[in-house]
C-alpha positions, 0 to 999 in steps of 0.5 A: 714883624715890625710894629706900629705902636700905641703907648699909654695906660689906656685906663678905661679905653675912652674915646680919646684912647680909641681915636689914638688906637685907630690912628695906629691901625691906619698907620700900620695898614699904610706901612705894612706893620703890625698894629700893637698897643703897649700899656703898663700893669700895675698903673704907674700911679699905683706904684708912685701915687701923687700924695695920698691919691688912691687911683680907682681902677676903671676896667679889668685886664680882660676888658682893657684887652677887648676894648683895645682890640675892638679898635683894630689893635692885633697885639696888646703888650703889658709891661710890668711896671716894676722898679727896673722899668720905672728906673729906665732912662728915656733912651733905655726905654726907647732902645730896649722896649721900642726898638729891640723888643718891639721893632717899632717903626711907628709910635703914637702917643698922646700930647701929654705923654711922658716916659722914662725915670720920673717922667723925664722924657716928653714928646719932643724927646721921643721924636728926637730918639725916633729920628736917631733910632729909626721910628716915626712919632705921631702925637695924637691930638687931645679929644674934647667933649664939650669944653673939657678934654676927654681923660681917664681922670674925667671918666673916674670922676663921672663914675664916682659921681654916678653920672652914667650919662657922662660916662657913656659920652666919654666911652662911646658906649655904656660902662661894662664889666666882662668876666667868667660866670662863677659859682656863688652862694645861691642866696638869690635863688632862695629869694626867688631872684637867681643871679649870675656872679662875676668876681672880676670887679676892677678894684683899687689898691684898697679893694674898692671898686670904681662903681658900686650899688644897684643898676639896670643892665644889659647882659651880653654873651648868653643870647644873640641879643642883649638880655635885660636885668638888674645887677648889684656890685656889692660886698653883701653887707646883709649876709657877710657881716664881720667877714673880709670885704670882697666885691661881686657883680651879681646879676639877675637876668629877667626871664632867663633860666639856663645854666651859664656857669663858666661862660664869658659875659659882658654886663653893660650898666644902663642906669643906677637905681640906688646905693648898696645897703645893709638890710635888717633881715632877708625879707627886707632884702627880698622886698628891695630886690623886687622893687629894684627889678620892677624899676629896672624892667622899665629902664631896660625897655627904654635903653639903647644897647652898646651896638646902637651906641657904637653906631651913634659914636662911630 
């Protein structure tokens, strides 16, 4: 089937991305095309970084697919950003990927879109190739929040600064991580705070996540309504000293006692309580968790869920 295609890295799937994706869906509906999104894995800047830049990963692949799909896109294509793809000329990319591979008849990109070897191709080149090869090109205008454009760079900066209010405004919803509940060491249970554990934290090439610390959260997927809790993105410094660093998302759900291993949940971050830290002993850790839980209960009671935010931001 012929396609209407959005092309981009879609890192974070922020409101600018959402607007672009929704334009593709509208174009597809009008023309009887299949709305698709093309993205890249790994991110091109991970393969060819600018200087010593280490690119923070905003979302995992599951969240990227779900968030793109929430805009109405019916197919998400991940292109392996390998040496062959990186060395394609703009014409090769248009011919082999867009025309031969996807049967694209409509292509939407952002204003700063570049493609082909070392980003040689720009929007005007894509339009020229489209006229020659038989696809229309629409350039989605940049979306602003305040005086600055909404971008993945701005989103990463807000996450790095723990500015979750800014993050929510850029995304149109709270930052979230989705994954399957896995077995942990059950330390939380022995401390009186059983947790559900996710090991799908998006990390950069050095294994560091975009966010870490202790948060008030909502958990979706275990009940018809969001469940309040307190979550930690941690490499467990108190109990894993000397071991290789691996981050987990550990969430204690308030007043929830059911078995949920293997279920898919979405953890929605409402507010940061504190940084992760190493405690002298388990008693200190337990006291800190208790204090975190009490504070989180108050914040959860005042927070809006993602469903309400979606209604606000449209």
